[in-house]
Every structure is written in structure tokens, then in C-alpha cells.
N, CA, C and O atoms as CSV, one atom per row, in Angstrom:
chain,resi,resn,atom,element,x,y,z
A,1,UNK,N,N,-3.816,22.608,-19.376
A,1,UNK,CA,C,-2.782,21.942,-18.588
A,1,UNK,C,C,-3.037,22.215,-17.103
A,1,UNK,O,O,-3.179,23.371,-16.707
A,2,UNK,N,N,-3.096,21.167,-16.282
A,2,UNK,CA,C,-3.344,21.383,-14.863
A,2,UNK,C,C,-2.148,22.041,-14.195
A,2,UNK,O,O,-0.999,21.834,-14.585
A,3,UNK,N,N,-2.445,22.825,-13.197
A,3,UNK,CA,C,-1.361,23.444,-12.453
A,3,UNK,C,C,-0.834,22.452,-11.424
A,3,UNK,O,O,-1.494,21.479,-11.062
A,4,UNK,N,N,0.371,22.737,-10.974
A,4,UNK,CA,C,0.974,21.871,-9.963
A,4,UNK,C,C,0.118,21.858,-8.700
A,4,UNK,O,O,-0.028,20.818,-8.058
A,5,UNK,N,N,-0.447,23.011,-8.342
A,5,UNK,CA,C,-1.256,23.055,-7.122
A,5,UNK,C,C,-2.537,22.225,-7.272
A,5,UNK,O,O,-2.982,21.609,-6.304
A,6,UNK,N,N,-3.138,22.199,-8.475
A,6,UNK,CA,C,-4.339,21.371,-8.637
A,6,UNK,C,C,-3.989,19.884,-8.538
A,6,UNK,O,O,-4.772,19.095,-8.010
A,7,UNK,N,N,-2.833,19.511,-9.036
A,7,UNK,CA,C,-2.398,18.119,-8.893
A,7,UNK,C,C,-2.147,17.765,-7.427
A,7,UNK,O,O,-2.493,16.674,-6.974
A,8,UNK,N,N,-1.546,18.694,-6.698
A,8,UNK,CA,C,-1.298,18.444,-5.271
A,8,UNK,C,C,-2.603,18.363,-4.490
A,8,UNK,O,O,-2.753,17.516,-3.609
A,9,UNK,N,N,-3.550,19.247,-4.814
A,9,UNK,CA,C,-4.853,19.187,-4.130
A,9,UNK,C,C,-5.568,17.880,-4.475
A,9,UNK,O,O,-6.137,17.227,-3.600
A,10,UNK,N,N,-5.535,17.505,-5.755
A,10,UNK,CA,C,-6.188,16.260,-6.171
A,10,UNK,C,C,-5.551,15.067,-5.457
A,10,UNK,O,O,-6.253,14.170,-4.989
A,11,UNK,N,N,-4.240,15.061,-5.377
A,11,UNK,CA,C,-3.538,13.978,-4.684
A,11,UNK,C,C,-3.895,13.955,-3.197
A,11,UNK,O,O,-4.097,12.885,-2.622
A,12,UNK,N,N,-3.974,15.125,-2.583
A,12,UNK,CA,C,-4.338,15.199,-1.160
A,12,UNK,C,C,-5.751,14.683,-0.919
A,12,UNK,O,O,-5.997,13.916,0.012
A,13,UNK,N,N,-6.675,15.115,-1.773
A,13,UNK,CA,C,-8.044,14.612,-1.679
A,13,UNK,C,C,-8.043,13.103,-1.903
A,13,UNK,O,O,-8.752,12.361,-1.222
A,14,UNK,N,N,-7.245,12.666,-2.858
A,14,UNK,CA,C,-7.154,11.236,-3.141
A,14,UNK,C,C,-6.658,10.432,-1.961
A,14,UNK,O,O,-7.118,9.314,-1.732
A,15,UNK,N,N,-5.725,10.987,-1.211
A,15,UNK,CA,C,-5.207,10.296,-0.025
A,15,UNK,C,C,-6.327,10.094,0.997
A,15,UNK,O,O,-6.480,9.009,1.557
A,16,UNK,N,N,-7.101,11.144,1.231
A,16,UNK,CA,C,-8.208,11.035,2.191
A,16,UNK,C,C,-9.252,10.040,1.693
A,16,UNK,O,O,-9.682,9.158,2.437
A,17,UNK,N,N,-9.659,10.186,0.424
A,17,UNK,CA,C,-10.675,9.290,-0.135
A,17,UNK,C,C,-10.177,7.844,-0.187
A,17,UNK,O,O,-10.939,6.907,0.049
A,18,UNK,N,N,-8.907,7.679,-0.495
A,18,UNK,CA,C,-8.326,6.332,-0.542
A,18,UNK,C,C,-8.262,5.716,0.848
A,18,UNK,O,O,-8.485,4.515,1.005
A,19,UNK,N,N,-7.964,6.517,1.844
A,19,UNK,CA,C,-7.957,6.004,3.216
A,19,UNK,C,C,-9.353,5.491,3.590
A,19,UNK,O,O,-9.487,4.417,4.178
A,20,UNK,N,N,-10.372,6.250,3.251
A,20,UNK,CA,C,-11.752,5.810,3.500
A,20,UNK,C,C,-12.015,4.507,2.740
A,20,UNK,O,O,-12.565,3.554,3.292
A,21,UNK,N,N,-11.613,4.484,1.468
A,21,UNK,CA,C,-11.788,3.306,0.614
A,21,UNK,C,C,-11.115,2.079,1.237
A,21,UNK,O,O,-11.749,1.034,1.384
A,22,UNK,N,N,-9.846,2.201,1.600
A,22,UNK,CA,C,-9.087,1.056,2.106
A,22,UNK,C,C,-9.608,0.577,3.457
A,22,UNK,O,O,-9.681,-0.629,3.695
A,23,UNK,N,N,-9.966,1.491,4.336
A,23,UNK,CA,C,-10.497,1.084,5.639
A,23,UNK,C,C,-11.781,0.285,5.442
A,23,UNK,O,O,-11.980,-0.754,6.072
A,24,UNK,N,N,-12.648,0.780,4.562
A,24,UNK,CA,C,-13.891,0.065,4.295
A,24,UNK,C,C,-13.610,-1.279,3.611
A,24,UNK,O,O,-14.195,-2.297,3.982
A,25,UNK,N,N,-12.723,-1.282,2.622
A,25,UNK,CA,C,-12.341,-2.523,1.939
A,25,UNK,C,C,-11.859,-3.566,2.945
A,25,UNK,O,O,-12.370,-4.685,2.974
A,26,UNK,N,N,-10.896,-3.208,3.753
A,26,UNK,CA,C,-10.336,-4.156,4.720
A,26,UNK,C,C,-11.393,-4.607,5.727
A,26,UNK,O,O,-11.460,-5.789,6.066
A,27,UNK,N,N,-12.208,-3.685,6.200
A,27,UNK,CA,C,-13.239,-4.052,7.174
A,27,UNK,C,C,-14.228,-5.048,6.581
A,27,UNK,O,O,-14.608,-6.018,7.237
A,28,UNK,N,N,-14.644,-4.807,5.340
A,28,UNK,CA,C,-15.607,-5.703,4.696
A,28,UNK,C,C,-15.015,-7.081,4.408
A,28,UNK,O,O,-15.690,-8.099,4.563
A,29,UNK,N,N,-13.754,-7.107,3.991
A,29,UNK,CA,C,-13.108,-8.397,3.694
A,29,UNK,C,C,-12.778,-9.151,4.979
A,29,UNK,O,O,-13.112,-10.327,5.118
A,30,UNK,N,N,-12.130,-8.476,5.906
A,30,UNK,CA,C,-11.678,-9.144,7.135
A,30,UNK,C,C,-12.840,-9.587,8.013
A,30,UNK,O,O,-12.706,-10.545,8.775
A,31,UNK,N,N,-13.979,-8.904,7.917
A,31,UNK,CA,C,-15.164,-9.326,8.669
A,31,UNK,C,C,-15.856,-10.510,8.011
A,31,UNK,O,O,-16.716,-11.150,8.615
A,32,UNK,N,N,-15.475,-10.799,6.763
A,32,UNK,CA,C,-16.101,-11.884,6.029
A,32,UNK,C,C,-17.409,-11.499,5.362
A,32,UNK,O,O,-18.114,-12.365,4.844
A,33,UNK,N,N,-17.746,-10.219,5.364
A,33,UNK,CA,C,-19.022,-9.781,4.785
A,33,UNK,C,C,-19.016,-9.820,3.258
A,33,UNK,O,O,-20.024,-10.167,2.644
A,34,UNK,N,N,-17.869,-9.460,2.633
A,34,UNK,CA,C,-17.807,-9.423,1.176
A,34,UNK,C,C,-16.476,-9.975,0.679
A,34,UNK,O,O,-15.465,-9.926,1.379
A,35,UNK,N,N,-16.498,-10.500,-0.542
A,35,UNK,CA,C,-15.274,-10.945,-1.204
A,35,UNK,C,C,-14.468,-9.713,-1.626
A,35,UNK,O,O,-15.043,-8.647,-1.844
A,36,UNK,N,N,-13.149,-9.849,-1.741
A,36,UNK,CA,C,-12.315,-8.681,-2.061
A,36,UNK,C,C,-12.753,-7.860,-3.282
A,36,UNK,O,O,-12.774,-6.634,-3.179
A,37,UNK,N,N,-13.100,-8.453,-4.423
A,37,UNK,CA,C,-13.472,-7.597,-5.561
A,37,UNK,C,C,-14.724,-6.748,-5.294
A,37,UNK,O,O,-14.773,-5.578,-5.676
A,38,UNK,N,N,-15.730,-7.335,-4.642
A,38,UNK,CA,C,-16.954,-6.580,-4.339
A,38,UNK,C,C,-16.667,-5.525,-3.274
A,38,UNK,O,O,-17.136,-4.392,-3.378
A,39,UNK,N,N,-15.907,-5.891,-2.261
A,39,UNK,CA,C,-15.544,-4.934,-1.214
A,39,UNK,C,C,-14.740,-3.773,-1.801
A,39,UNK,O,O,-14.886,-2.631,-1.364
A,40,UNK,N,N,-13.893,-4.062,-2.788
A,40,UNK,CA,C,-13.123,-3.006,-3.445
A,40,UNK,C,C,-14.051,-2.036,-4.163
A,40,UNK,O,O,-13.842,-0.824,-4.113
A,41,UNK,N,N,-15.076,-2.563,-4.830
A,41,UNK,CA,C,-16.026,-1.702,-5.529
A,41,UNK,C,C,-16.829,-0.854,-4.551
A,41,UNK,O,O,-17.038,0.334,-4.800
A,42,UNK,N,N,-17.281,-1.435,-3.447
A,42,UNK,CA,C,-18.030,-0.686,-2.435
A,42,UNK,C,C,-17.138,0.395,-1.826
A,42,UNK,O,O,-17.556,1.544,-1.678
A,43,UNK,N,N,-15.928,0.027,-1.479
A,43,UNK,CA,C,-14.991,0.996,-0.911
A,43,UNK,C,C,-14.701,2.126,-1.872
A,43,UNK,O,O,-14.602,3.285,-1.468
A,44,UNK,N,N,-14.564,1.792,-3.148
A,44,UNK,CA,C,-14.305,2.817,-4.160
A,44,UNK,C,C,-15.482,3.782,-4.269
A,44,UNK,O,O,-15.275,4.988,-4.405
A,45,UNK,N,N,-16.712,3.275,-4.212
A,45,UNK,CA,C,-17.881,4.143,-4.328
A,45,UNK,C,C,-17.970,5.106,-3.139
A,45,UNK,O,O,-18.199,6.301,-3.323
A,46,UNK,N,N,-17.791,4.590,-1.935
A,46,UNK,CA,C,-17.847,5.460,-0.755
A,46,UNK,C,C,-16.705,6.477,-0.798
A,46,UNK,O,O,-16.903,7.658,-0.511
A,47,UNK,N,N,-15.522,6.011,-1.155
A,47,UNK,CA,C,-14.397,6.939,-1.299
A,47,UNK,C,C,-14.669,8.002,-2.346
A,47,UNK,O,O,-14.239,9.146,-2.197
A,48,UNK,N,N,-15.374,7.637,-3.397
A,48,UNK,CA,C,-15.713,8.604,-4.453
A,48,UNK,C,C,-16.632,9.704,-3.936
A,48,UNK,O,O,-16.520,10.853,-4.363
A,49,UNK,N,N,-17.529,9.369,-3.032
A,49,UNK,CA,C,-18.415,10.408,-2.489
A,49,UNK,C,C,-17.606,11.410,-1.653
A,49,UNK,O,O,-17.842,12.617,-1.706
A,50,UNK,N,N,-16.671,10.892,-0.898
A,50,UNK,CA,C,-15.766,11.758,-0.136
A,50,UNK,C,C,-14.948,12.608,-1.109
A,50,UNK,O,O,-14.778,13.809,-0.895
A,51,UNK,N,N,-14.446,11.993,-2.166
A,51,UNK,CA,C,-13.636,12.709,-3.152
A,51,UNK,C,C,-14.444,13.796,-3.862
A,51,UNK,O,O,-13.923,14.884,-4.108
A,52,UNK,N,N,-15.701,13.521,-4.193
A,52,UNK,CA,C,-16.515,14.545,-4.857
A,52,UNK,C,C,-16.625,15.789,-3.988
A,52,UNK,O,O,-16.376,16.903,-4.449
A,53,UNK,N,N,-16.990,15.597,-2.754
A,53,UNK,CA,C,-17.175,16.735,-1.844
A,53,UNK,C,C,-15.864,17.516,-1.698
A,53,UNK,O,O,-15.857,18.742,-1.805
A,54,UNK,N,N,-14.776,16.818,-1.459
A,54,UNK,CA,C,-13.508,17.506,-1.257
A,54,UNK,C,C,-12.965,18.131,-2.542
A,54,UNK,O,O,-12.427,19.237,-2.510
A,55,UNK,N,N,-13.100,17.433,-3.671
A,55,UNK,CA,C,-12.645,18.012,-4.938
A,55,UNK,C,C,-13.480,19.222,-5.331
A,55,UNK,O,O,-12.946,20.209,-5.836
A,56,UNK,N,N,-14.774,19.150,-5.105
A,56,UNK,CA,C,-15.637,20.288,-5.416
A,56,UNK,C,C,-15.260,21.494,-4.567
A,56,UNK,O,O,-15.307,22.634,-5.030
A,57,UNK,N,N,-14.893,21.237,-3.347
A,57,UNK,CA,C,-14.581,22.325,-2.415
A,57,UNK,C,C,-13.150,22.856,-2.576
A,57,UNK,O,O,-12.921,24.057,-2.430
A,58,UNK,N,N,-12.187,21.977,-2.875
A,58,UNK,CA,C,-10.782,22.391,-2.849
A,58,UNK,C,C,-10.046,22.314,-4.192
A,58,UNK,O,O,-9.277,23.217,-4.521
A,59,UNK,N,N,-10.268,21.265,-4.959
A,59,UNK,CA,C,-9.455,21.051,-6.158
A,59,UNK,C,C,-9.959,21.825,-7.361
A,59,UNK,O,O,-9.186,22.500,-8.041
A,60,UNK,N,N,-11.258,21.729,-7.627
A,60,UNK,CA,C,-11.834,22.321,-8.839
A,60,UNK,C,C,-12.782,23.458,-8.488
A,60,UNK,O,O,-13.792,23.640,-9.168
A,61,UNK,N,N,-12.492,24.210,-7.469
A,61,UNK,CA,C,-13.432,25.198,-6.957
A,61,UNK,C,C,-13.835,26.314,-7.917
A,61,UNK,O,O,-14.880,26.920,-7.679
A,62,UNK,N,N,-13.104,26.636,-8.974
A,62,UNK,CA,C,-13.667,27.643,-9.879
A,62,UNK,C,C,-14.902,27.148,-10.637
A,62,UNK,O,O,-15.700,27.957,-11.112
A,63,UNK,N,N,-15.063,25.843,-10.752
A,63,UNK,CA,C,-16.189,25.279,-11.497
A,63,UNK,C,C,-17.442,25.286,-10.636
A,63,UNK,O,O,-17.377,25.100,-9.421
A,64,UNK,N,N,-18.580,25.501,-11.277
A,64,UNK,CA,C,-19.857,25.428,-10.574
A,64,UNK,C,C,-20.155,23.971,-10.246
A,64,UNK,O,O,-19.990,23.088,-11.088
A,65,UNK,N,N,-20.592,23.732,-9.028
A,65,UNK,CA,C,-20.965,22.380,-8.629
A,65,UNK,C,C,-22.467,22.260,-8.821
A,65,UNK,O,O,-23.255,22.971,-8.198
A,66,UNK,N,N,-22.838,21.350,-9.693
A,66,UNK,CA,C,-24.240,21.157,-10.051
A,66,UNK,C,C,-24.585,19.683,-9.971
A,66,UNK,O,O,-23.722,18.836,-9.745
A,67,UNK,N,N,-25.856,19.397,-10.160
A,67,UNK,CA,C,-26.274,18.004,-10.250
A,67,UNK,C,C,-25.548,17.351,-11.427
A,67,UNK,O,O,-25.149,16.189,-11.351
A,68,UNK,N,N,-25.380,18.100,-12.507
A,68,UNK,CA,C,-24.670,17.566,-13.666
A,68,UNK,C,C,-23.239,17.194,-13.343
A,68,UNK,O,O,-22.769,16.136,-13.759
A,69,UNK,N,N,-22.528,18.053,-12.600
A,69,UNK,CA,C,-21.143,17.723,-12.254
A,69,UNK,C,C,-21.087,16.515,-11.318
A,69,UNK,O,O,-20.172,15.696,-11.401
A,70,UNK,N,N,-22.075,16.415,-10.426
A,70,UNK,CA,C,-22.134,15.255,-9.536
A,70,UNK,C,C,-22.373,13.985,-10.344
A,70,UNK,O,O,-21.723,12.966,-10.110
A,71,UNK,N,N,-23.309,14.045,-11.298
A,71,UNK,CA,C,-23.590,12.873,-12.133
A,71,UNK,C,C,-22.382,12.491,-12.981
A,71,UNK,O,O,-22.065,11.309,-13.115
A,72,UNK,N,N,-21.705,13.488,-13.557
A,72,UNK,CA,C,-20.504,13.191,-14.346
A,72,UNK,C,C,-19.428,12.573,-13.453
A,72,UNK,O,O,-18.748,11.627,-13.850
A,73,UNK,N,N,-19.282,13.117,-12.247
A,73,UNK,CA,C,-18.312,12.572,-11.300
A,73,UNK,C,C,-18.669,11.125,-10.955
A,73,UNK,O,O,-17.783,10.275,-10.864
A,74,UNK,N,N,-19.952,10.841,-10.763
A,74,UNK,CA,C,-20.374,9.471,-10.451
A,74,UNK,C,C,-20.048,8.526,-11.607
A,74,UNK,O,O,-19.620,7.394,-11.385
A,75,UNK,N,N,-20.249,8.991,-12.836
A,75,UNK,CA,C,-19.877,8.180,-13.992
A,75,UNK,C,C,-18.386,7.906,-14.016
A,75,UNK,O,O,-17.946,6.791,-14.297
A,76,UNK,N,N,-17.626,8.929,-13.719
A,76,UNK,CA,C,-16.175,8.778,-13.660
A,76,UNK,C,C,-15.782,7.824,-12.537
A,76,UNK,O,O,-14.903,6.980,-12.709
A,77,UNK,N,N,-16.437,7.965,-11.390
A,77,UNK,CA,C,-16.166,7.049,-10.273
A,77,UNK,C,C,-16.518,5.615,-10.648
A,77,UNK,O,O,-15.828,4.679,-10.243
A,78,UNK,N,N,-17.586,5.440,-11.419
A,78,UNK,CA,C,-17.971,4.090,-11.856
A,78,UNK,C,C,-16.889,3.488,-12.751
A,78,UNK,O,O,-16.588,2.298,-12.660
A,79,UNK,N,N,-16.311,4.314,-13.610
A,79,UNK,CA,C,-15.205,3.839,-14.449
A,79,UNK,C,C,-14.030,3.426,-13.561
A,79,UNK,O,O,-13.435,2.368,-13.763
A,80,UNK,N,N,-13.703,4.264,-12.583
A,80,UNK,CA,C,-12.622,3.935,-11.657
A,80,UNK,C,C,-12.917,2.678,-10.855
A,80,UNK,O,O,-12.029,1.854,-10.635
A,81,UNK,N,N,-14.177,2.529,-10.414
A,81,UNK,CA,C,-14.556,1.341,-9.643
A,81,UNK,C,C,-14.500,0.080,-10.510
A,81,UNK,O,O,-14.065,-0.978,-10.054
A,82,UNK,N,N,-14.945,0.203,-11.762
A,82,UNK,CA,C,-14.897,-0.959,-12.668
A,82,UNK,C,C,-13.451,-1.382,-12.926
A,82,UNK,O,O,-13.127,-2.569,-12.934
A,83,UNK,N,N,-12.597,-0.392,-13.136
A,83,UNK,CA,C,-11.179,-0.684,-13.324
A,83,UNK,C,C,-10.611,-1.337,-12.067
A,83,UNK,O,O,-9.887,-2.328,-12.149
A,84,UNK,N,N,-10.941,-0.781,-10.915
A,84,UNK,CA,C,-10.475,-1.329,-9.640
A,84,UNK,C,C,-10.966,-2.761,-9.460
A,84,UNK,O,O,-10.195,-3.651,-9.099
A,85,UNK,N,N,-12.246,-2.974,-9.713
A,85,UNK,CA,C,-12.829,-4.307,-9.590
A,85,UNK,C,C,-12.078,-5.312,-10.461
A,85,UNK,O,O,-11.696,-6.389,-10.001
A,86,UNK,N,N,-11.875,-4.948,-11.705
A,86,UNK,CA,C,-11.217,-5.858,-12.651
A,86,UNK,C,C,-9.777,-6.157,-12.235
A,86,UNK,O,O,-9.334,-7.304,-12.292
A,87,UNK,N,N,-9.056,-5.126,-11.819
A,87,UNK,CA,C,-7.660,-5.335,-11.437
A,87,UNK,C,C,-7.525,-6.119,-10.139
A,87,UNK,O,O,-6.640,-6.965,-10.017
A,88,UNK,N,N,-8.394,-5.845,-9.166
A,88,UNK,CA,C,-8.343,-6.611,-7.914
A,88,UNK,C,C,-8.733,-8.061,-8.174
A,88,UNK,O,O,-8.094,-8.976,-7.655
A,89,UNK,N,N,-9.776,-8.279,-8.974
A,89,UNK,CA,C,-10.191,-9.649,-9.291
A,89,UNK,C,C,-9.069,-10.404,-9.999
A,89,UNK,O,O,-8.787,-11.555,-9.666
A,90,UNK,N,N,-8.436,-9.767,-10.964
A,90,UNK,CA,C,-7.329,-10.408,-11.684
A,90,UNK,C,C,-6.167,-10.692,-10.747
A,90,UNK,O,O,-5.573,-11.769,-10.791
A,91,UNK,N,N,-5.846,-9.731,-9.905
A,91,UNK,CA,C,-4.749,-9.926,-8.964
A,91,UNK,C,C,-5.003,-11.064,-7.995
A,91,UNK,O,O,-4.122,-11.889,-7.749
A,92,UNK,N,N,-6.214,-11.110,-7.440
A,92,UNK,CA,C,-6.557,-12.182,-6.496
A,92,UNK,C,C,-6.496,-13.538,-7.197
A,92,UNK,O,O,-5.997,-14.509,-6.627
A,93,UNK,N,N,-7.007,-13.612,-8.442
A,93,UNK,CA,C,-6.934,-14.873,-9.200
A,93,UNK,C,C,-5.496,-15.307,-9.445
A,93,UNK,O,O,-5.203,-16.500,-9.525
A,94,UNK,N,N,-4.593,-14.322,-9.565
A,94,UNK,CA,C,-3.172,-14.624,-9.794
A,94,UNK,C,C,-2.410,-14.886,-8.496
A,94,UNK,O,O,-1.210,-15.160,-8.520
A,95,UNK,N,N,-3.116,-14.801,-7.359
A,95,UNK,CA,C,-2.483,-15.065,-6.075
A,95,UNK,C,C,-1.880,-13.845,-5.404
A,95,UNK,O,O,-1.171,-13.973,-4.406
A,96,UNK,N,N,-2.153,-12.669,-5.938
A,96,UNK,CA,C,-1.663,-11.431,-5.341
A,96,UNK,C,C,-2.579,-11.078,-4.164
A,96,UNK,O,O,-3.798,-11.215,-4.266
A,97,UNK,N,N,-2.000,-10.628,-3.059
A,97,UNK,CA,C,-2.809,-10.206,-1.914
A,97,UNK,C,C,-3.736,-9.086,-2.359
A,97,UNK,O,O,-3.334,-8.220,-3.137
A,98,UNK,N,N,-4.963,-9.093,-1.879
A,98,UNK,CA,C,-5.956,-8.128,-2.335
A,98,UNK,C,C,-5.545,-6.674,-2.102
A,98,UNK,O,O,-5.896,-5.802,-2.896
A,99,UNK,N,N,-4.804,-6.400,-1.023
A,99,UNK,CA,C,-4.385,-5.015,-0.777
A,99,UNK,C,C,-3.289,-4.569,-1.750
A,99,UNK,O,O,-3.239,-3.397,-2.123
A,100,UNK,N,N,-2.431,-5.468,-2.156
A,100,UNK,CA,C,-1.413,-5.144,-3.167
A,100,UNK,C,C,-2.092,-4.881,-4.506
A,100,UNK,O,O,-1.773,-3.917,-5.202
A,101,UNK,N,N,-3.035,-5.755,-4.852
A,101,UNK,CA,C,-3.789,-5.549,-6.097
A,101,UNK,C,C,-4.553,-4.237,-6.054
A,101,UNK,O,O,-4.622,-3.524,-7.056
A,102,UNK,N,N,-5.123,-3.913,-4.909
A,102,UNK,CA,C,-5.868,-2.663,-4.774
A,102,UNK,C,C,-4.945,-1.453,-4.890
A,102,UNK,O,O,-5.334,-0.442,-5.473
A,103,UNK,N,N,-3.750,-1.535,-4.357
A,103,UNK,CA,C,-2.808,-0.415,-4.466
A,103,UNK,C,C,-2.473,-0.125,-5.929
A,103,UNK,O,O,-2.440,1.036,-6.338
A,104,UNK,N,N,-2.229,-1.157,-6.707
A,104,UNK,CA,C,-1.952,-0.960,-8.136
A,104,UNK,C,C,-3.175,-0.386,-8.841
A,104,UNK,O,O,-3.046,0.508,-9.677
A,105,UNK,N,N,-4.348,-0.889,-8.512
A,105,UNK,CA,C,-5.583,-0.387,-9.114
A,105,UNK,C,C,-5.811,1.080,-8.765
A,105,UNK,O,O,-6.291,1.852,-9.595
A,106,UNK,N,N,-5.473,1.457,-7.555
A,106,UNK,CA,C,-5.667,2.838,-7.115
A,106,UNK,C,C,-4.826,3.804,-7.931
A,106,UNK,O,O,-5.319,4.850,-8.353
A,107,UNK,N,N,-3.580,3.470,-8.155
A,107,UNK,CA,C,-2.702,4.353,-8.933
A,107,UNK,C,C,-3.232,4.527,-10.351
A,107,UNK,O,O,-3.320,5.650,-10.847
A,108,UNK,N,N,-3.580,3.441,-10.994
A,108,UNK,CA,C,-4.082,3.525,-12.366
A,108,UNK,C,C,-5.404,4.276,-12.434
A,108,UNK,O,O,-5.601,5.109,-13.318
A,109,UNK,N,N,-6.306,3.988,-11.509
A,109,UNK,CA,C,-7.607,4.664,-11.502
A,109,UNK,C,C,-7.447,6.160,-11.221
A,109,UNK,O,O,-8.164,6.974,-11.803
A,110,UNK,N,N,-6.518,6.533,-10.338
A,110,UNK,CA,C,-6.318,7.947,-10.028
A,110,UNK,C,C,-5.865,8.725,-11.256
A,110,UNK,O,O,-6.375,9.811,-11.532
A,111,UNK,N,N,-4.922,8.178,-11.981
A,111,UNK,CA,C,-4.422,8.872,-13.170
A,111,UNK,C,C,-5.536,9.055,-14.211
A,111,UNK,O,O,-5.674,10.125,-14.803
A,112,UNK,N,N,-6.308,8.020,-14.418
A,112,UNK,CA,C,-7.399,8.097,-15.382
A,112,UNK,C,C,-8.489,9.062,-14.930
A,112,UNK,O,O,-8.939,9.900,-15.711
A,113,UNK,N,N,-8.914,8.950,-13.684
A,113,UNK,CA,C,-10.035,9.782,-13.226
A,113,UNK,C,C,-9.660,11.245,-13.056
A,113,UNK,O,O,-10.521,12.112,-13.201
A,114,UNK,N,N,-8.409,11.546,-12.756
A,114,UNK,CA,C,-8.012,12.956,-12.688
A,114,UNK,C,C,-8.270,13.641,-14.020
A,114,UNK,O,O,-8.872,14.713,-14.078
A,115,UNK,N,N,-7.809,13.010,-15.077
A,115,UNK,CA,C,-7.993,13.615,-16.401
A,115,UNK,C,C,-9.459,13.730,-16.783
A,115,UNK,O,O,-9.882,14.752,-17.325
A,116,UNK,N,N,-10.225,12.707,-16.508
A,116,UNK,CA,C,-11.660,12.765,-16.831
A,116,UNK,C,C,-12.344,13.855,-16.008
A,116,UNK,O,O,-13.122,14.645,-16.543
A,117,UNK,N,N,-12.057,13.896,-14.721
A,117,UNK,CA,C,-12.678,14.912,-13.867
A,117,UNK,C,C,-12.252,16.326,-14.257
A,117,UNK,O,O,-13.070,17.247,-14.269
A,118,UNK,N,N,-10.998,16.488,-14.568
A,118,UNK,CA,C,-10.495,17.811,-14.941
A,118,UNK,C,C,-11.107,18.281,-16.256
A,118,UNK,O,O,-11.495,19.442,-16.392
A,119,UNK,N,N,-11.188,17.379,-17.210
A,119,UNK,CA,C,-11.660,17.750,-18.548
A,119,UNK,C,C,-13.180,17.699,-18.704
A,119,UNK,O,O,-13.724,18.326,-19.614
A,120,UNK,N,N,-13.882,16.955,-17.821
A,120,UNK,CA,C,-15.304,16.748,-18.046
A,120,UNK,C,C,-16.144,17.036,-16.805
A,120,UNK,O,O,-17.008,17.912,-16.842
A,121,UNK,N,N,-15.909,16.316,-15.706
A,121,UNK,CA,C,-16.783,16.427,-14.538
A,121,UNK,C,C,-16.865,17.833,-13.982
A,121,UNK,O,O,-17.955,18.333,-13.704
A,122,UNK,N,N,-15.714,18.477,-13.819
A,122,UNK,CA,C,-15.670,19.810,-13.225
A,122,UNK,C,C,-15.268,20.888,-14.232
A,122,UNK,O,O,-14.963,22.014,-13.839
A,123,UNK,N,N,-15.263,20.561,-15.513
A,123,UNK,CA,C,-14.871,21.540,-16.520
A,123,UNK,C,C,-15.885,22.674,-16.580
A,123,UNK,O,O,-17.092,22.454,-16.476
A,124,UNK,N,N,-15.386,23.863,-16.746
A,124,UNK,CA,C,-16.268,25.022,-16.920
A,124,UNK,C,C,-16.940,24.902,-18.277
A,124,UNK,O,O,-16.286,24.568,-19.265
A,125,UNK,N,N,-18.238,25.170,-18.338
A,125,UNK,CA,C,-18.897,25.098,-19.638
A,125,UNK,C,C,-18.338,26.146,-20.583
A,125,UNK,O,O,-17.963,27.245,-20.172
A,126,UNK,N,N,-18.292,25.786,-21.852
A,126,UNK,CA,C,-17.829,26.720,-22.859
A,126,UNK,C,C,-18.915,27.774,-23.073
A,126,UNK,O,O,-20.070,27.423,-23.316
A,127,UNK,N,N,-18.564,29.059,-22.987
A,127,UNK,CA,C,-19.592,30.079,-23.182
A,127,UNK,C,C,-20.132,30.014,-24.615
A,127,UNK,O,O,-19.391,29.795,-25.573
A,128,UNK,N,N,-21.444,30.211,-24.722
A,128,UNK,CA,C,-22.045,30.201,-26.056
A,128,UNK,C,C,-21.725,31.496,-26.778
A,128,UNK,O,O,-21.533,32.540,-26.156
A,129,UNK,N,N,-21.671,31.416,-28.073
A,129,UNK,CA,C,-21.377,32.601,-28.895
A,129,UNK,C,C,-22.630,33.001,-29.655
A,129,UNK,O,O,-22.744,32.773,-30.860
A,130,UNK,N,N,-23.550,33.590,-28.947
A,130,UNK,CA,C,-24.795,34.018,-29.574
A,130,UNK,C,C,-24.648,35.307,-30.336
A,130,UNK,O,O,-25.618,35.793,-30.919
């Protein structure tokens, strides 16, 4: 069971990473460089790199940070980005403003990725019983 402080740290890291994500999303869309669903995926990936560094340093710091944890985190971020992409695309098709669709996608992706990251990406390995 996660502690309240780990949830608060994860949420704080999420705020920073989401700010990076949204600024990049809006810049890419408003500049005309990318369509909202693709810009959402790019923003999510960059935000995920910020989140990995901050979560490794502050949220899940008892866990060893390895190439494996980075790869697992990237897989988790890909799941979050795919979910974000799908929800933003669906929202835009339904006439929802891309930022509103992205806000809903962010909440759902955060809840899912917290659990995956807590249980898998940054989980301490189970000691072997030799």
C-alpha cells in the first residue's frame, strides 16, 4: 500500500511533468507543426522523461535506478501515451477541445501509471531464497 507521502510526491512530480507535457502540446498544436493527437503523444513522452528523473530522485528513491527500471518506466510511459493518444483523438473527433480531452486523459493515465510504476518500474526486486 502506498504511503500518503509517496502519493503526494508522485502528484507533485506529475504536476511538473504535466506542465512540460502541456506546454509542449500547446506549442506544437498552436504553431501548426502537429495535429493534437500526435502532439499529445510527443508531449507525453517528453513529460515522461522529466517524470522518470524526478520520480527516481524523489518518489521511489529506496529503489535502485537501473537501465531496467528506466526501460520499465518507458514501457509504462508508452501505455500512458497510448491511452492519452486514444482519448485525445476520441475527444477531438467528438468536438471536445483538445486541452479538455488531454486533461481527462491525464487523470486516467496518472492513476494507471502510478500503480504500474509503484508495483513494477521502481519495485524493489524480491530477494532470492538460495
